[in-house]
Short mmCIF file of the C-alpha atoms (twelve columns), coordinates in Angstrom:
data_MODEL
# 
_entry.id   MODEL 
# 
loop_
_atom_site.group_PDB 
_atom_site.id 
_atom_site.type_symbol 
_atom_site.label_atom_id 
_atom_site.label_alt_id 
_atom_site.label_comp_id 
_atom_site.label_asym_id 
_atom_site.label_seq_id 
_atom_site.Cartn_x 
_atom_site.Cartn_y 
_atom_site.Cartn_z 
_atom_site.pdbx_PDB_model_num 
ATOM 1   C CA . UNK A 1   92.243  234.641 -27.489 1 
ATOM 2   C CA . UNK A 2   94.149  233.279 -30.236 1 
ATOM 3   C CA . UNK A 3   96.289  230.187 -29.364 1 
ATOM 4   C CA . UNK A 4   99.771  232.098 -30.230 1 
ATOM 5   C CA . UNK A 5   98.657  235.275 -28.018 1 
ATOM 6   C CA . UNK A 6   98.229  232.679 -24.974 1 
ATOM 7   C CA . UNK A 7   101.178 230.875 -25.407 1 
ATOM 8   C CA . UNK A 8   103.572 233.886 -25.376 1 
ATOM 9   C CA . UNK A 9   101.600 234.872 -22.569 1 
ATOM 10  C CA . UNK A 10  102.234 232.325 -20.696 1 
ATOM 11  C CA . UNK A 11  105.888 231.333 -21.935 1 
ATOM 12  C CA . UNK A 12  105.929 235.646 -20.025 1 
ATOM 13  C CA . UNK A 13  104.646 234.178 -17.093 1 
ATOM 14  C CA . UNK A 14  107.411 231.967 -16.771 1 
ATOM 15  C CA . UNK A 15  109.908 234.423 -16.265 1 
ATOM 16  C CA . UNK A 16  108.683 236.002 -13.536 1 
ATOM 17  C CA . UNK A 17  109.059 234.437 -9.879  1 
ATOM 18  C CA . UNK A 18  106.256 234.865 -7.036  1 
ATOM 19  C CA . UNK A 19  106.495 234.166 -3.450  1 
ATOM 20  C CA . UNK A 20  104.725 232.148 -0.898  1 
ATOM 21  C CA . UNK A 21  101.036 231.061 -2.391  1 
ATOM 22  C CA . UNK A 22  100.125 230.180 -5.612  1 
ATOM 23  C CA . UNK A 23  99.598  232.226 -8.872  1 
ATOM 24  C CA . UNK A 24  95.954  231.295 -10.978 1 
ATOM 25  C CA . UNK A 25  95.715  232.991 -14.521 1 
ATOM 26  C CA . UNK A 26  91.982  233.218 -15.248 1 
ATOM 27  C CA . UNK A 27  91.673  233.356 -18.683 1 
ATOM 28  C CA . UNK A 28  88.301  233.361 -20.960 1 
ATOM 29  C CA . UNK A 29  88.835  232.088 -24.647 1 
ATOM 30  C CA . UNK A 30  85.486  232.183 -25.159 1 
ATOM 31  C CA . UNK A 31  83.461  234.488 -27.632 1 
ATOM 32  C CA . UNK A 32  81.482  235.476 -24.934 1 
ATOM 33  C CA . UNK A 33  81.558  237.482 -21.363 1 
ATOM 34  C CA . UNK A 34  81.919  234.941 -18.338 1 
ATOM 35  C CA . UNK A 35  81.752  236.178 -14.872 1 
ATOM 36  C CA . UNK A 36  83.701  233.955 -12.400 1 
ATOM 37  C CA . UNK A 37  82.703  232.517 -9.460  1 
ATOM 38  C CA . UNK A 38  85.228  231.777 -6.592  1 
ATOM 39  C CA . UNK A 39  84.297  230.267 -3.200  1 
ATOM 40  C CA . UNK A 40  87.007  229.110 -0.747  1 
ATOM 41  C CA . UNK A 41  86.389  226.110 0.873   1 
ATOM 42  C CA . UNK A 42  85.385  226.442 5.135   1 
ATOM 43  C CA . UNK A 43  88.272  227.968 7.069   1 
ATOM 44  C CA . UNK A 44  90.088  229.715 3.630   1 
ATOM 45  C CA . UNK A 45  89.242  233.288 1.719   1 
ATOM 46  C CA . UNK A 46  87.267  234.069 -0.873  1 
ATOM 47  C CA . UNK A 47  89.588  236.352 -3.499  1 
ATOM 48  C CA . UNK A 48  87.735  239.156 -5.164  1 
ATOM 49  C CA . UNK A 49  85.139  238.707 -3.228  1 
ATOM 50  C CA . UNK A 50  83.416  235.797 -4.603  1 
ATOM 51  C CA . UNK A 51  83.134  237.147 -8.126  1 
ATOM 52  C CA . UNK A 52  84.270  239.458 -11.143 1 
ATOM 53  C CA . UNK A 53  83.424  239.681 -14.751 1 
ATOM 54  C CA . UNK A 54  85.739  238.907 -17.584 1 
ATOM 55  C CA . UNK A 55  84.937  239.914 -20.875 1 
ATOM 56  C CA . UNK A 56  86.001  237.414 -23.905 1 
ATOM 57  C CA . UNK A 57  89.640  237.349 -24.364 1 
ATOM 58  C CA . UNK A 58  91.055  238.703 -21.526 1 
ATOM 59  C CA . UNK A 59  92.530  237.468 -18.136 1 
ATOM 60  C CA . UNK A 60  92.885  238.411 -14.476 1 
ATOM 61  C CA . UNK A 61  95.489  237.122 -12.079 1 
ATOM 62  C CA . UNK A 62  94.849  235.932 -9.405  1 
ATOM 63  C CA . UNK A 63  96.729  235.295 -6.312  1 
ATOM 64  C CA . UNK A 64  95.783  232.550 -3.959  1 
ATOM 65  C CA . UNK A 65  97.809  231.932 0.250   1 
ATOM 66  C CA . UNK A 66  99.276  229.067 0.340   1 
ATOM 67  C CA . UNK A 67  97.444  226.050 1.317   1 
ATOM 68  C CA . UNK A 68  94.650  227.492 -0.152  1 
ATOM 69  C CA . UNK A 69  91.566  225.110 -1.095  1 
ATOM 70  C CA . UNK A 70  88.527  225.810 -3.174  1 
ATOM 71  C CA . UNK A 71  86.697  225.985 -6.456  1 
ATOM 72  C CA . UNK A 72  86.189  228.100 -9.350  1 
ATOM 73  C CA . UNK A 73  83.351  227.976 -11.882 1 
ATOM 74  C CA . UNK A 74  82.122  229.714 -14.796 1 
ATOM 75  C CA . UNK A 75  78.994  232.167 -15.039 1 
ATOM 76  C CA . UNK A 76  77.335  232.883 -18.447 1 
ATOM 77  C CA . UNK A 77  74.323  235.335 -19.579 1 
ATOM 78  C CA . UNK A 78  74.979  237.792 -16.960 1 
ATOM 79  C CA . UNK A 79  73.895  240.878 -16.024 1 
ATOM 80  C CA . UNK A 80  74.447  243.073 -12.930 1 
ATOM 81  C CA . UNK A 81  73.287  246.569 -12.120 1 
ATOM 82  C CA . UNK A 82  76.757  248.591 -11.714 1 
ATOM 83  C CA . UNK A 83  75.457  250.413 -8.688  1 
ATOM 84  C CA . UNK A 84  74.687  247.562 -6.766  1 
ATOM 85  C CA . UNK A 85  76.227  244.571 -7.632  1 
ATOM 86  C CA . UNK A 86  72.805  243.016 -8.225  1 
ATOM 87  C CA . UNK A 87  71.058  241.191 -11.213 1 
ATOM 88  C CA . UNK A 88  71.315  237.624 -12.492 1 
ATOM 89  C CA . UNK A 89  72.964  234.572 -14.231 1 
ATOM 90  C CA . UNK A 90  71.566  232.130 -16.774 1 
ATOM 91  C CA . UNK A 91  74.000  229.667 -14.992 1 
ATOM 92  C CA . UNK A 92  75.681  229.486 -12.192 1 
ATOM 93  C CA . UNK A 93  74.051  232.427 -10.454 1 
ATOM 94  C CA . UNK A 94  75.152  233.261 -7.002  1 
ATOM 95  C CA . UNK A 95  71.963  234.658 -5.674  1 
ATOM 96  C CA . UNK A 96  71.792  237.535 -7.935  1 
ATOM 97  C CA . UNK A 97  75.326  238.719 -6.765  1 
ATOM 98  C CA . UNK A 98  78.267  240.078 -8.806  1 
ATOM 99  C CA . UNK A 99  80.730  239.023 -6.030  1 
ATOM 100 C CA . UNK A 100 79.631  235.551 -4.666  1 
ATOM 101 C CA . UNK A 101 80.669  236.633 -1.254  1 
ATOM 102 C CA . UNK A 102 80.821  232.878 0.229   1 
ATOM 103 C CA . UNK A 103 77.878  231.353 -2.116  1 
ATOM 104 C CA . UNK A 104 78.145  228.750 -4.154  1 
ATOM 105 C CA . UNK A 105 76.807  228.992 -7.684  1 
ATOM 106 C CA . UNK A 106 73.676  227.169 -8.709  1 
ATOM 107 C CA . UNK A 107 73.929  223.941 -10.625 1 
ATOM 108 C CA . UNK A 108 74.456  222.666 -13.343 1 
ATOM 109 C CA . UNK A 109 77.625  224.643 -13.874 1 
ATOM 110 C CA . UNK A 110 81.367  223.074 -14.362 1 
ATOM 111 C CA . UNK A 111 83.765  223.394 -11.446 1 
ATOM 112 C CA . UNK A 112 87.335  223.722 -11.438 1 
ATOM 113 C CA . UNK A 113 88.139  222.435 -7.889  1 
ATOM 114 C CA . UNK A 114 91.680  222.459 -5.716  1 
ATOM 115 C CA . UNK A 115 93.660  221.634 -2.770  1 
ATOM 116 C CA . UNK A 116 96.457  223.704 -2.796  1 
ATOM 117 C CA . UNK A 117 98.612  221.665 -0.048  1 
ATOM 118 C CA . UNK A 118 97.867  220.674 3.146   1 
ATOM 119 C CA . UNK A 119 99.776  220.101 6.813   1 
ATOM 120 C CA . UNK A 120 100.449 216.773 5.885   1 
ATOM 121 C CA . UNK A 121 101.351 217.417 2.150   1 
ATOM 122 C CA . UNK A 122 103.339 219.655 -0.284  1 
ATOM 123 C CA . UNK A 123 101.070 218.231 -3.653  1 
ATOM 124 C CA . UNK A 124 98.135  220.360 -5.326  1 
ATOM 125 C CA . UNK A 125 95.547  218.944 -5.755  1 
ATOM 126 C CA . UNK A 126 93.253  219.954 -8.493  1 
ATOM 127 C CA . UNK A 127 90.511  218.244 -11.083 1 
ATOM 128 C CA . UNK A 128 87.013  219.601 -13.626 1 
ATOM 129 C CA . UNK A 129 84.396  218.214 -12.615 1 
ATOM 130 C CA . UNK A 130 81.037  217.173 -13.544 1 
ATOM 131 C CA . UNK A 131 79.243  216.142 -10.247 1 
ATOM 132 C CA . UNK A 132 77.141  219.298 -10.271 1 
ATOM 133 C CA . UNK A 133 76.662  219.213 -14.356 1 
ATOM 134 C CA . UNK A 134 78.192  221.355 -17.425 1 
ATOM 135 C CA . UNK A 135 77.548  224.616 -18.456 1 
ATOM 136 C CA . UNK A 136 80.966  225.807 -19.672 1 
ATOM 137 C CA . UNK A 137 84.225  224.206 -21.035 1 
ATOM 138 C CA . UNK A 138 87.228  224.546 -19.264 1 
ATOM 139 C CA . UNK A 139 90.729  223.339 -18.369 1 
ATOM 140 C CA . UNK A 140 93.098  223.596 -15.236 1 
ATOM 141 C CA . UNK A 141 96.819  223.335 -16.443 1 
ATOM 142 C CA . UNK A 142 100.267 223.917 -14.317 1 
ATOM 143 C CA . UNK A 143 102.934 225.808 -15.958 1 
ATOM 144 C CA . UNK A 144 105.754 223.952 -15.007 1 
ATOM 145 C CA . UNK A 145 105.596 221.977 -11.464 1 
ATOM 146 C CA . UNK A 146 107.289 218.492 -10.738 1 
ATOM 147 C CA . UNK A 147 105.384 215.477 -9.794  1 
ATOM 148 C CA . UNK A 148 104.426 212.659 -11.690 1 
ATOM 149 C CA . UNK A 149 100.272 213.555 -11.244 1 
ATOM 150 C CA . UNK A 150 100.694 217.238 -13.008 1 
ATOM 151 C CA . UNK A 151 98.769  217.280 -15.925 1 
ATOM 152 C CA . UNK A 152 95.496  218.506 -17.926 1 
ATOM 153 C CA . UNK A 153 92.225  218.406 -15.960 1 
ATOM 154 C CA . UNK A 154 89.298  219.325 -18.769 1 
ATOM 155 C CA . UNK A 155 86.199  219.331 -19.991 1 
ATOM 156 C CA . UNK A 156 87.277  221.422 -23.459 1 
ATOM 157 C CA . UNK A 157 83.950  219.511 -25.083 1 
ATOM 158 C CA . UNK A 158 80.715  221.836 -25.100 1 
ATOM 159 C CA . UNK A 159 78.163  219.277 -23.279 1 
ATOM 160 C CA . UNK A 160 75.432  221.210 -24.084 1 
ATOM 161 C CA . UNK A 161 75.695  219.835 -27.744 1 
ATOM 162 C CA . UNK A 162 75.118  216.640 -26.948 1 
ATOM 163 C CA . UNK A 163 73.149  216.268 -23.650 1 
ATOM 164 C CA . UNK A 164 70.827  213.829 -23.305 1 
ATOM 165 C CA . UNK A 165 66.964  215.471 -23.243 1 
ATOM 166 C CA . UNK A 166 66.304  214.560 -19.932 1 
ATOM 167 C CA . UNK A 167 69.279  216.385 -18.713 1 
ATOM 168 C CA . UNK A 168 69.132  219.379 -20.671 1 
ATOM 169 C CA . UNK A 169 68.746  222.842 -19.050 1 
ATOM 170 C CA . UNK A 170 67.042  225.966 -21.437 1 
ATOM 171 C CA . UNK A 171 66.819  229.485 -21.015 1 
ATOM 172 C CA . UNK A 172 64.972  231.547 -23.035 1 
ATOM 173 C CA . UNK A 173 64.614  227.997 -25.426 1 
ATOM 174 C CA . UNK A 174 68.394  227.542 -26.007 1 
ATOM 175 C CA . UNK A 175 70.189  224.956 -24.208 1 
ATOM 176 C CA . UNK A 176 72.543  226.845 -21.433 1 
ATOM 177 C CA . UNK A 177 73.695  223.927 -18.889 1 
ATOM 178 C CA . UNK A 178 73.190  220.137 -18.421 1 
ATOM 179 C CA . UNK A 179 72.290  218.048 -15.507 1 
ATOM 180 C CA . UNK A 180 74.335  215.894 -14.156 1 
ATOM 181 C CA . UNK A 181 72.283  211.995 -13.125 1 
ATOM 182 C CA . UNK A 182 72.384  213.248 -9.733  1 
ATOM 183 C CA . UNK A 183 70.989  216.528 -10.199 1 
ATOM 184 C CA . UNK A 184 68.902  214.767 -12.033 1 
ATOM 185 C CA . UNK A 185 67.505  212.091 -10.237 1 
ATOM 186 C CA . UNK A 186 68.521  213.410 -6.602  1 
ATOM 187 C CA . UNK A 187 68.894  210.065 -5.067  1 
ATOM 188 C CA . UNK A 188 71.226  208.571 -3.091  1 
ATOM 189 C CA . UNK A 189 72.340  205.887 -5.757  1 
ATOM 190 C CA . UNK A 190 73.272  208.881 -8.492  1 
ATOM 191 C CA . UNK A 191 74.572  211.144 -5.790  1 
ATOM 192 C CA . UNK A 192 77.057  208.810 -4.016  1 
ATOM 193 C CA . UNK A 193 75.298  209.711 -0.769  1 
ATOM 194 C CA . UNK A 194 74.089  207.645 2.055   1 
ATOM 195 C CA . UNK A 195 74.661  203.751 1.717   1 
ATOM 196 C CA . UNK A 196 76.267  204.634 -1.469  1 
ATOM 197 C CA . UNK A 197 78.622  206.687 -0.349  1 
ATOM 198 C CA . UNK A 198 81.925  204.780 -0.769  1 
ATOM 199 C CA . UNK A 199 83.308  203.499 -4.295  1 
ATOM 200 C CA . UNK A 200 82.203  199.888 -4.160  1 
ATOM 201 C CA . UNK A 201 78.522  200.614 -4.125  1 
ATOM 202 C CA . UNK A 202 78.361  203.885 -6.246  1 
ATOM 203 C CA . UNK A 203 79.500  203.753 -9.543  1 
ATOM 204 C CA . UNK A 204 78.956  205.808 -12.350 1 
ATOM 205 C CA . UNK A 205 75.742  205.800 -14.504 1 
ATOM 206 C CA . UNK A 206 75.125  205.283 -18.429 1 
ATOM 207 C CA . UNK A 207 75.093  208.974 -18.368 1 
ATOM 208 C CA . UNK A 208 78.375  209.234 -16.386 1 
ATOM 209 C CA . UNK A 209 80.022  207.040 -18.860 1 
ATOM 210 C CA . UNK A 210 78.312  209.334 -21.270 1 
ATOM 211 C CA . UNK A 211 80.368  212.214 -19.474 1 
ATOM 212 C CA . UNK A 212 83.817  210.268 -19.217 1 
ATOM 213 C CA . UNK A 213 83.951  209.180 -22.840 1 
ATOM 214 C CA . UNK A 214 83.341  212.900 -24.169 1 
ATOM 215 C CA . UNK A 215 85.420  214.505 -21.510 1 
ATOM 216 C CA . UNK A 216 88.225  211.928 -20.328 1 
ATOM 217 C CA . UNK A 217 90.043  214.505 -18.408 1 
ATOM 218 C CA . UNK A 218 87.110  215.670 -15.899 1 
ATOM 219 C CA . UNK A 219 85.522  213.887 -12.859 1 
ATOM 220 C CA . UNK A 220 82.484  211.990 -14.660 1 
ATOM 221 C CA . UNK A 221 80.975  210.865 -11.130 1 
ATOM 222 C CA . UNK A 222 82.093  211.670 -7.310  1 
ATOM 223 C CA . UNK A 223 84.736  208.724 -6.511  1 
ATOM 224 C CA . UNK A 224 86.575  209.556 -9.821  1 
ATOM 225 C CA . UNK A 225 89.732  209.662 -8.665  1 
ATOM 226 C CA . UNK A 226 91.541  207.405 -10.447 1 
ATOM 227 C CA . UNK A 227 91.575  209.478 -13.677 1 
ATOM 228 C CA . UNK A 228 89.672  212.846 -13.132 1 
ATOM 229 C CA . UNK A 229 92.641  213.727 -10.398 1 
ATOM 230 C CA . UNK A 230 95.626  215.482 -10.588 1 
ATOM 231 C CA . UNK A 231 98.385  215.924 -8.407  1 
ATOM 232 C CA . UNK A 232 101.178 218.418 -8.966  1 
ATOM 233 C CA . UNK A 233 103.513 221.046 -7.210  1 
ATOM 234 C CA . UNK A 234 103.664 224.351 -9.184  1 
ATOM 235 C CA . UNK A 235 103.350 228.317 -8.402  1 
ATOM 236 C CA . UNK A 236 101.206 229.265 -11.360 1 
ATOM 237 C CA . UNK A 237 98.645  227.640 -13.152 1 
ATOM 238 C CA . UNK A 238 96.320  228.364 -15.961 1 
ATOM 239 C CA . UNK A 239 92.173  228.099 -15.691 1 
ATOM 240 C CA . UNK A 240 91.101  228.674 -19.272 1 
ATOM 241 C CA . UNK A 241 87.124  228.661 -19.974 1 
ATOM 242 C CA . UNK A 242 86.741  227.345 -23.478 1 
ATOM 243 C CA . UNK A 243 89.873  226.015 -23.781 1 
ATOM 244 C CA . UNK A 244 91.605  225.255 -27.080 1 
ATOM 245 C CA . UNK A 245 92.077  221.367 -27.537 1 
ATOM 246 C CA . UNK A 246 95.378  220.368 -25.436 1 
ATOM 247 C CA . UNK A 247 96.107  217.118 -26.755 1 
# 
């Protein structure tokens, strides 16, 4: 979608008013189709039955209830039987289903994570995470909103282009994903688990530093809260796959 069209679309949205809950505007700015996957955390519903097809240049308005918590990721290279909803995706696959229905995606996958208020706080917490690796650039941006922590959560660069060889994931000879250090090593030290499950003992790996240098507004490892986590109060957010450079 051209940037001018996206800006006009966002201006139109700001003129609308909605009641309870939050609206997520899912935009596919990639050259190819994306199949977003959605997973509500325990006790929260999963909108759209957990997945849908989003052609290039299209967007979908997603209403989620107040206090919703969950994650959204992009699946690529998918092929599904239209009569059964079964098939497969090259990245982010969820058991070969179009509608993930409570299942998470197979990493590596870039995650958009959010908790849209809690009983103890009216703030919305959101981030773009590379903790499960990377497959597609994505951003989450509030429309308006209030709070000192409002801002862009994003990995706008294509990490697949510069992924270290020992982290590369290929399908049919093409790089489709980049593993995180945790996903590649599967050790407590890199996954911030076990005796390393605290920010004092778990530090970013050399690959975490690389991810952070390229995508400074994304979570590069489990305890990257200071620069990766955003807080805001807004009624609408735009989640864009393959976002333009947001400055």
